[in-house]
C-alpha positions in Angstrom: -9.4 7.2 14.9 -9.8 8.4 11.3 -10.1 6.5 8.0 -7.4 7.7 5.6 -8.1 5.5 2.6 -10.3 2.6 1.6 -9.8 0.3 -1.4 -11.7 -2.9 -2.4 -9.3 -5.0 -0.4 -7.7 -2.8 2.2 -8.1 0.1 4.6 -5.6 2.6 6.1 -6.5 4.2 9.4 -5.0 6.9 11.6 -4.9 5.5 15.2 -3.1 8.4 17.0 -3.0 11.9 15.5 -0.7 13.1 18.3 2.0 10.4 18.0 4.9 10.4 15.6 5.6 7.3 13.6 4.9 5.4 16.8 1.7 6.1 18.7 1.9 7.4 22.2 0.5 4.1 23.4 -0.2 0.8 21.6 -3.7 -0.3 21.0 -5.6 -3.6 20.4 -7.5 -3.8 17.2 -10.7 -5.8 16.4 -12.3 -6.0 13.0 -16.0 -7.1 13.0 -15.3 -8.6 16.4 -12.2 -10.6 15.2 -9.1 -9.7 17.3 -6.1 -8.6 15.1 -3.5 -8.0 17.8 -1.6 -5.0 19.0 -0.4 -2.0 16.9 2.3 0.4 18.0 2.3 2.7 14.9 0.2 5.8 14.5 -1.0 4.8 11.0 -2.0 1.2 10.3 -3.1 -0.7 7.2 -5.3 -3.8 7.0 -5.4 -6.1 4.0 -7.4 -9.3 3.0 -10.7 -7.5 3.1 -13.6 -8.3 0.8 -15.1 -5.9 -1.8 -18.3 -4.0 -1.2 -18.4 -5.1 2.5 -19.2 -3.3 5.7 -16.6 -3.3 8.4 -16.4 -1.9 12.0 -12.9 -1.4 13.3 -12.4 -1.0 17.1 -9.3 0.1 18.9 -8.8 -0.3 22.6 -6.0 1.4 24.6 -4.5 0.4 28.0 -6.2 3.3 29.8 -9.6 1.9 28.9 -10.3 4.2 26.0 -12.0 2.7 23.0 -12.9 4.1 19.6 -14.8 2.5 16.6 -14.9 3.6 13.0 -17.1 2.0 10.3 -16.3 1.8 6.6 -17.3 0.1 3.4 -14.8 -1.3 0.9 -15.0 -0.3 -2.8 -16.5 -2.5 -5.5 -14.3 -4.7 -7.7 -15.1 -5.7 -11.3 -13.0 -8.9 -11.4 -9.9 -10.3 -9.8 -7.1 -11.8 -12.1 -4.6 -14.2 -10.7 -1.2 -13.8 -12.5 -0.7 -17.6 -12.1 -3.5 -18.2 -14.6 -1.5 -16.0 -17.1 1.5 -18.3 -16.9 3.5 -16.7 -14.1 5.6 -19.3 -12.4 6.7 -17.4 -9.3 9.6 -19.8 -8.7 12.4 -17.3 -8.9 13.9 -19.2 -11.9 11.6 -18.6 -14.9 11.2 -15.1 -16.1 7.6 -13.9 -15.5 7.6 -10.5 -17.2 5.3 -11.3 -20.0 2.7 -13.1 -17.8 2.7 -10.2 -15.3 2.4 -7.6 -18.0 -0.4 -9.6 -19.8 -2.4 -9.7 -16.6 -2.1 -5.9 -16.2 -3.0 -5.2 -19.8 -6.0 -7.5 -19.7 -7.5 -6.2 -16.5 -10.7 -4.2 -17.1 -11.5 -0.9 -15.3 -12.3 -1.5 -11.7 -10.5 -4.8 -11.7 -7.7 -6.3 -9.6 -4.5 -8.0 -10.6 -3.5 -10.3 -7.8 0.1 -11.6 -7.3 0.1 -14.4 -4.8 2.9 -15.7 -2.7 6.0 -16.6 -4.7 9.2 -15.1 -6.2 8.6 -13.5 -9.6 11.6 -12.8 -11.7 10.6 -9.8 -13.8 11.8 -6.9 -15.9 10.1 -3.5 -15.8 6.3 -3.5 -15.8 4.0 -0.8 -17.1 0.8 0.2 -15.3 -2.6 0.8 -16.7 -5.4 3.1 -15.6 -8.4 2.2 -13.4 -7.0 -1.0 -11.8 -5.7 -2.3 -8.5 -2.4 -4.2 -8.5 -2.1 -6.2 -5.3 1.1 -7.9 -4.3 0.2 -10.3 -1.5 2.2 -11.1 1.6 5.0 -13.5 0.7 5.1 -12.3 -2.9 8.4 -10.8 -4.2 8.9 -9.1 -7.5 12.6 -9.7 -8.2 13.9 -7.3 -10.8 16.3 -8.5 -13.5 19.8 -7.4 -13.1 21.0 -7.1 -16.7 20.4 -3.6 -17.9 20.4 -4.8 -21.5 17.0 -6.3 -20.7 15.5 -3.0 -19.7 13.5 -0.7 -22.0 14.8 2.9 -22.2 12.5 6.0 -21.7 13.8 8.7 -24.0 14.3 12.0 -22.2 12.8 14.5 -24.7 11.3 13.8 -28.1 10.5 16.8 -30.3 7.0 17.1 -31.8 6.7 17.2 -35.6 6.0 21.0 -35.6 9.3 21.5 -33.6 7.3 23.7 -31.2 6.9 21.2 -28.4 8.4 18.1 -26.8 7.3 14.9 -25.2 9.1 14.1 -22.0 9.6 10.6 -20.6 12.9 9.9 -19.0 14.7 12.2 -16.4 17.8 12.3 -14.4 18.5 14.7 -11.5 16.2 17.4 -12.8 16.9 17.2 -16.6 15.1 15.4 -19.4 17.5 12.6 -20.1 17.2 9.0 -21.2 16.7 6.6 -18.3 16.0 2.9 -17.9 12.4 2.1 -17.1 11.4 1.5 -13.4 10.4 -1.8 -11.9 6.9 -0.3 -12.0 6.3 2.6 -14.5 3.2 4.7 -15.0 2.9 7.0 -17.9 -0.2 9.2 -18.0 -2.3 6.7 -15.9 -5.0 7.6 -13.4 -7.1 5.9 -10.7 -4.5 3.2 -9.9 -3.8 1.4 -6.6 -0.7 -0.6 -5.8 -1.4 -2.3 -2.5 -0.4 -5.3 -0.4 2.2 -6.6 2.0 4.6 -7.9 -0.7 8.0 -6.8 -1.8 9.5 -5.3 -4.9 13.3 -6.0 -4.9 15.5 -4.1 -7.3 18.4 -6.4 -6.5 20.8 -3.6 -7.5 23.6 -5.1 -5.5 23.4 -8.3 -7.6 23.9 -6.3 -10.8 26.2 -3.4 -11.7 23.8 -0.5 -10.9 25.8 0.8 -7.9 29.1 0.5 -9.7 30.5 3.6 -11.5 27.2 5.2 -10.5 28.2 8.6 -11.9 28.5 7.2 -15.4 25.7 6.9 -17.9 25.8 3.5 -19.4 23.1 3.1 -22.1 20.9 5.4 -20.1 20.7 6.7 -16.6 19.7 4.4 -13.8 16.0 3.6 -13.3 13.7 3.8 -10.3 11.5 1.4 -8.4 8.2 3.2 -9.0 8.2 6.0 -11.6 5.0 8.0 -12.3 5.0 10.5 -15.1 1.9 12.8 -15.7 -0.2 10.5 -13.5 -3.1 11.3 -11.2 -5.0 9.6 -8.4 -2.4 6.9 -7.6 -2.3 5.2 -4.2 0.5 3.0 -3.0 -0.1 1.1 0.3 1.8 -1.4 2.3 4.4 -2.3 -0.3 8.1 -2.7 0.6 10.6 -1.4 -2.0 14.2 -2.4 -1.6 17.6 -2.2 -3.3 16.7 0.2 -6.0 19.2 1.0 -8.8 18.8 4.7 -7.9 15.8 6.7 -6.5 13.0 4.6 -5.2 9.6 6.4 -5.4 9.7 9.1 -8.1 6.5 10.8 -9.2 7.0 13.5 -11.8 4.5 16.1 -13.0 1.8 14.1 -11.2 -1.0 14.9 -8.8 -3.3 13.5 -6.1 -0.9 10.8 -4.9 -0.9 8.9 -1.6 1.9 6.7 -0.1 0.5 4.9 2.9 2.5 2.5 5.2 5.1 2.0 2.5 8.6 0.8 3.4 11.7 1.8 1.4 15.0 0.1 2.2 18.6 0.3 0.8 22.0 -0.1 2.4 23.6 3.1 3.9 26.4 3.0 1.3 24.1 2.6 -1.8 24.4 5.6 -4.1 21.5 8.0 -4.9 19.0 5.6 -3.4 16.7 8.5 -2.3 13.5 7.1 -0.7 10.8 9.5 -2.1 11.4 12.3 -4.6 8.2 14.0 -5.7 9.2 16.3 -8.6 6.9 19.1 -9.9 3.9 17.3 -8.3 0.8 18.6 -6.6 -1.4 17.3 -3.7 0.9 14.5 -2.4 0.6 12.8 0.9 2.9 10.3 2.6 1.6 8.8 5.9 3.1 6.1 8.1 5.9 5.4 5.8 9.4 4.1 6.7 12.6 5.1 4.9 16.1 3.6 5.5 18.3 4.5 2.5 21.7 5.5 1.3 20.8 9.2 0.4 18.0 11.6 1.3 15.0 9.8 2.8 12.7 12.4 1.2 13.8 15.0 -1.4 11.1 17.4 -2.8 12.1 18.7 -6.2 11.0 20.5 -9.3 13.9 20.2 -11.8 17.0 22.1 -12.9 17.1 25.4 -14.8 15.8 24.1 -18.1 12.8 22.5 -16.6 12.2 25.6 -14.4 12.3 27.9 -17.4 10.3 25.8 -19.8 7.6 24.5 -17.4 8.0 26.4 -14.1 5.8 23.8 -12.4 6.3 23.8 -8.6 6.1 21.0 -6.2 3.2 22.1 -3.9 0.6 21.0 -1.4 2.8 18.3 0.0 2.1 16.6 3.4 4.4 14.2 5.1 3.1 12.8 8.4 3.7 10.1 10.9 6.7 8.8 9.0 10.0 7.3 10.1 13.3 8.4 8.5 16.4 6.3 9.4 20.0 6.8 8.5 19.8 8.7 5.2 21.8 11.9 4.4 18.7 14.0 5.0 15.4 13.2 6.7 13.2 15.6 4.7 15.1 17.7 2.0 13.9 20.3 -0.3 16.1 20.6 -3.4 18.6 20.9 -4.7 16.9 20.5 -8.1 14.0 22.9 -7.4 14.1 25.4 -10.3 10.3 25.2 -10.6 9.8 26.1 -7.0 8.6 24.3 -3.9 5.7 25.7 -1.8 3.1 24.8 0.7 4.8 21.9 2.3 3.9 20.6 5.8 6.0 18.0 7.6 4.5 17.0 10.9 4.5 14.2 13.6 7.5 12.5 12.1 10.5 10.7 13.7 14.1 10.8 12.4 16.9 8.6 13.7 20.6 8.6 12.8 20.4 11.0 9.8 23.3 13.3 8.9 20.9 16.2 8.6 17.2 16.3 9.6 15.2 19.1 7.9 17.2 20.3 5.0 16.8 23.0 2.2 19.4 23.2 -0.5 19.5 25.6 -3.5 22.1 27.7 -5.4 22.6 30.5 -7.8 21.5 29.3 -11.3 18.3 27.6 -10.2 16.4 30.6 -11.5 13.6 33.1 -10.8 10.9 30.3 -10.5 13.0 28.5 -7.9 11.1 29.9 -4.9 10.9 27.9 -1.7 8.1 29.3 0.4 5.6 28.4 3.1 7.5 25.4 4.4 6.4 24.2 7.9 8.1 21.6 10.0 6.0 20.8 13.1 6.1 18.2 15.9 9.2 16.4 14.6 11.2 14.1 17.0 14.9 13.5 16.2 17.4 11.1 17.7 21.1 11.2 16.9 20.7 13.5 14.0 24.0 15.3 13.6 22.7 18.7 12.2 18.9 19.0 12.7 18.2 22.1 10.7 20.0 23.2 7.5 19.3 25.9 4.9 22.0 26.1 2.2 21.7 28.6 -0.7 25.2 27.7 -2.0 24.9 24.0 -2.6 28.1 22.8 -4.1 27.4 19.3 -5.5 26.5 20.2 -9.1 29.3 20.0 -11.8 29.8 23.7 -11.5 28.9 23.8 -7.8 32.3 24.9 -6.6 32.7 27.8 -9.0 33.0 31.4 -7.8 29.6 32.1 -9.4 27.9 29.7 -7.1 30.0 30.1 -4.0 30.9 33.8 -3.8 29.9 35.5 -0.5 30.0 38.8 -2.4 26.7 40.3 -3.6 26.0 39.3 -7.2 23.5 40.8 -9.6 19.9 39.7 -9.1 18.7 38.3 -12.4 16.7 35.4 -13.9 19.1 32.9 -12.4 18.6 34.0 -8.8 16.6 31.7 -6.5 14.5 32.7 -3.5 14.1 31.1 0.0 11.0 32.6 1.6 9.3 31.6 4.9 10.6 28.6 6.8 9.0 27.6 10.1 10.1 25.1 12.7 7.7 24.4 15.6 8.0 21.9 18.4 11.1 20.2 16.9 12.7 18.1 19.7 16.1 16.7 19.0 18.4 14.7 21.3 21.9 13.3 20.5 22.8 16.3 18.2 26.5 16.6 17.2 27.4 19.4 14.8 25.0 22.3 15.4 21.3 23.1 16.0 20.9 24.9 12.7 23.0 26.2 9.8 21.4 28.9 7.6 23.3 30.3 4.6 21.4 32.6 2.3 22.6 34.7 -0.7 24.0 38.2 0.0 22.0 39.5 -2.9 18.8 37.7 -1.8 18.9 36.7 1.8 16.6 34.0 3.3 13.4 36.0 4.0 12.3 34.5 7.3 13.4 31.6 9.6 11.2 31.1 12.6 11.9 28.5 15.4 9.2 28.1 18.1 9.0 25.8 21.1 11.9 23.7 20.0 14.4 21.8 22.1 17.9 20.5 21.2 20.3 18.4 23.3 23.8 17.5 22.3 25.9 14.4 22.9 28.8 14.7 25.2 30.9 12.7 22.8 29.7 14.5 19.7 31.9 14.4 16.6 32.4 17.4 14.3 30.8 17.5 10.9 30.4 20.0 8.1 26.8 21.0 8.4 26.2 22.2 4.8 27.7 21.2 1.5 29.1 24.6 0.5 32.6 25.8 0.0 34.3 27.4 3.0 31.9 25.9 5.5 34.0 24.6 8.4 33.3 21.5 10.5 31.5 22.3 13.7 30.8 20.5 17.0 28.3 21.2 19.7 27.3 24.6 18.3 24.0 26.5 18.3 22.4 28.3 15.4 24.8 29.7 12.8 23.2 32.1 10.3 24.3 34.4 7.6 22.4 36.4 5.0 18.9 36.3 6.5 16.3 39.1 6.5 14.6 37.9 9.7 15.6 35.2 12.2 13.3 34.5 15.1 13.8 32.1 18.0 11.0 31.9 20.6 11.1 29.4 23.4 14.0 27.5 22.0 16.0 25.5 24.5 19.5 24.3 23.7 21.6 22.1 26.0 25.2 20.9 25.9 26.8 23.4 23.4 30.3 24.8 23.7 29.6 28.1 21.8 27.1 30.9 21.9 23.6 29.7 21.2 23.4 32.1 18.2 26.1 33.2 15.8 24.6 35.6 13.3 26.2 37.6 10.5 24.4 39.8 8.0 21.0 39.2 9.6 18.8 42.2 9.3 16.2 41.5 12.1 17.1 39.2 14.9 14.8 38.0 17.8 15.9 35.5 20.4 13.5 34.9 23.2 15.0 32.1 25.3 12.9 29.4 26.9 12.5 29.8 30.6 
């Protein structure tokens, strides 16, 4: 076992480093001798602890193995109950002012506690050096009338006209957006913990209607962090967001532990987790079931890439569960600042359209470099196309133009993106439908290296065809192997593919090709 994080009221512990979201075997937990019951997950959180207290956590497995870790909770300056600030929690009276007052009045090192109840609220703004705990049975129910939401301006010029102050954003550009259910601007040392729920109630408003239209401002998020650092989110359930759910932007040292993100399959743009131009981010033991990409790692469109060229880097996603969404873990397509040093390991994906997905296009720019991306020990079930790299993503307003989609070599200039080294190791997928992998580089700048090692893919006998990548001219496929074009080096070592109706590898314009079949 390993302690991943400790607060004044909670702990997060890794029970099984070799499991995926689910541990290889369940274990029984005891805390200071008190039995807590069985846990099946690899990462677990415990709440209801007391500040500055010593604890011993013991885990016992069916095979007789036991392990104990000791930890001490952090100190706490004071605990403020939002009920004492006038919050009703009855789901009828609006509690925005009372909740915000408690946050603003909390001193450094203090805790704002939201007890069981249904709190009708508008967007709330966070403050540095506090813990916000949403207790089990507590629900923050977001207002549904967008006229009640403050707007975060996209870009405001400084008086000397030499700089700008950025707040709002939409799909990689500095644009006006409605504030999130929880918004942090320049805050640090913040914890948002508990077993409660933040419900965006988007289906009860008009957020998902005419979702391509800007009405007043672009749709807000559930948790938006701008220029923040040292923020931990633990245990909270986020559901029914107006658009993206967890969106940190130009922030660093962030942890998302045992979080749940939920939205209907048909809900538009409800990405689960979209770190954008962030550094040192970790997501452990988190569940995503949404209407778009479960995780999408980003760094802005061309303006942001040219002006700030801030990559998303040092990202770790581990022991997570991705359900349903369009992509399990996606990089792009707004990645003009670059994405590098990403490790996704010991995760499980079920029912996604695409599993591990990279999408870029001409026009993202010279800073749009995707490199050192490692996908390791990932289990997939009924994922239609497990591996996709697409350098001609077509979903932008100009995405279907000849400039973006041409298979002819174009000039290499400041608009040309780069896909570097991508590695897949010990990816095991069953119930595949379309193809093992689809790789489409640019003729003028091929994908530098794609390596698959010790992977296994098994196809459904009743597989349905699907277009594996959103690019013009890509045909639907069914029960196919690896399809690759415009790649410098493609390497398959100990890759087993079962149940395909085509050659295991179809390669065109691949400079160096190695295919060592599994015995």
